[in-house]
N, C-alpha and C positions, 0 to 999 in steps of 0.2 A: 165163255166161260171157258177157262181149259180145263180139260178132261186127261187122265192118259186111261190107257188100254193094254194091259200087261197080261201077256199070253203067256204062263205058266206052265209049258209042256211037262217040264219032270214032273209035276203033281197034277195033272189033266186039271189045269181050269183055266179061268180069264177071269181077271182083277180088275175091275171098273173103278176109278180115284174121281171121285166129281166134288161142286161145294168148295175150294180151297179159299181159306181164310186164315190171315195170319203165317203166312206159307207153308199151313197143313191142308191135306184133303180130311173136311170131314167126314164125307160118306165113302167107304170101303164095302162094296157091292162082290160077292166071291158068286160065280158062275160056273157051274159043272157040267160035264158033257150029260148031252138029253134035253137040257134046257137053252133058252132062247134069252135075249138080253137084248132091251134097246140104247143104244146112244141118246145121251140129253138133247131134243132139238135144241141146242145151245151151242151146236156145232153149227146150225145153218143149215139142217138138210133130218129129214125122220129115217134111222137105220136101228131094222131089227136085223140080229147076226145070229147065227144058231153055233154056240160053245165049240160042237163037234166040226164044225165046217172050218171055223178057225182055227182049232188045235191042227187041224187036219192042213191046213194048207202051208207050200212049200215054204222052208226059214230064205 
């Protein structure tokens, strides 16, 4: 299942869009610094990421 991870450095957050249906993503999860988030297992692996680490990664 496709997902989109949006790294929004300007607003200090990570947005994960999942559950596409009829051309739109039905689930919009917003994660803020200090939080961690898990990517859906539909990507073929288990992955939990820190928002702080993602925001700090080089462009």
